[in-house]
C-alpha positions in Angstrom: 162.1 144.3 135.3 160.6 145.4 138.6 162.1 148.2 140.6 163.5 147.5 144.1 160.7 149.4 145.9 157.1 148.5 146.5 154.5 151.1 147.3 151.4 149.8 149.1 148.1 151.5 149.9 149.0 153.9 152.7 145.3 154.3 153.6 144.5 150.6 154.1 141.6 150.0 156.4 142.5 146.4 157.3 144.1 146.0 160.7 147.7 144.9 160.9 148.4 141.2 161.2 149.6 141.6 164.8 146.3 143.3 165.7 144.2 140.3 164.4 146.3 137.5 165.9 145.3 136.1 169.3 147.9 136.7 172.0 150.6 134.1 172.1 150.4 131.6 174.9 153.4 129.7 175.9 153.1 126.0 175.4 154.3 125.3 178.9 151.2 127.1 180.4 148.7 124.8 178.6 147.6 121.7 180.4 149.1 118.5 179.0 146.5 116.2 177.4 147.0 112.7 178.6 147.2 110.0 175.9 145.9 106.5 176.5 147.6 103.7 174.7 145.2 101.5 172.8 145.8 97.8 173.3 143.6 95.2 171.6 142.0 92.9 174.2 139.7 90.0 174.3 137.2 90.1 177.2 138.2 87.8 180.0 141.7 87.1 178.5 144.9 88.8 179.8 146.6 91.0 177.3 149.7 88.8 177.0 147.4 85.9 175.9 145.4 88.2 173.6 148.5 89.4 171.8 149.7 85.8 171.2 146.3 84.8 169.8 146.6 87.5 167.1 150.0 86.1 165.9 148.8 84.4 162.7 151.6 81.9 162.7 150.5 80.4 166.0 146.7 80.2 165.5 144.6 77.5 164.1 141.7 78.2 161.8 138.2 78.1 163.3 136.3 74.9 162.8 133.8 76.9 160.8 134.0 80.3 159.2 136.8 79.8 156.7 136.1 81.1 153.2 137.8 80.9 149.9 139.0 84.1 148.3 140.5 85.2 145.0 143.4 87.6 145.2 142.7 90.8 143.1 146.1 92.4 143.2 149.7 91.5 144.0 150.6 92.3 147.6 154.1 92.4 149.1 154.1 91.4 152.8 155.4 94.2 155.0 156.7 91.8 157.7 156.7 88.2 158.8 153.1 88.4 160.1 151.7 89.1 156.7 151.2 86.8 153.7 152.5 87.9 150.3 149.9 87.6 147.5 149.8 87.1 143.8 146.9 88.3 141.7 144.4 85.6 140.7 145.5 83.0 143.2 143.0 81.3 145.5 143.6 81.3 149.3 141.6 80.4 152.4 140.7 83.2 154.8 139.2 83.7 158.2 139.1 86.3 161.0 140.1 86.1 164.6 138.5 87.7 167.6 139.9 91.2 168.3 141.5 91.5 164.9 141.3 94.6 162.8 138.3 94.2 160.5 140.3 95.5 157.5 142.5 92.4 157.7 142.0 88.6 157.6 144.2 85.6 158.2 145.1 84.0 154.9 146.4 80.5 154.2 148.1 79.1 151.2 149.4 75.5 151.7 151.5 75.7 154.9 151.9 79.5 154.7 149.8 81.7 156.9 149.6 85.4 157.5 147.5 88.6 157.7 146.1 89.8 154.3 144.3 93.1 153.6 140.6 92.6 152.8 140.7 95.2 150.0 143.0 92.9 148.0 140.4 90.0 148.1 137.2 88.9 146.4 135.5 86.7 149.0 133.9 83.7 147.2 132.1 81.4 149.7 
């Protein structure tokens, strides 16, 4: 059992924590850093149109550029814009202009939605 007192080295050469800390500056005196919202855009297309282009349920696949992919792992869709996947199924995938490169549009029959590239093995 330890006693209730602690004896430290009275001849310590290290400065006290208060002496090594920089002086406190009130947050209100610091200049505010402006933040710029990031909105995906397609050159020459107004943002309202660009956002509707990225809605996978309203887009048509490109005439060329579709590929077959085998799903590697089950994936549960987070919302209605994503497509739920089952391991080992085959789907058709393609990308859209301005879309995040980590995602593709996947199609299975009449179902369509965004799918993560890391869950796929691209075949053709």
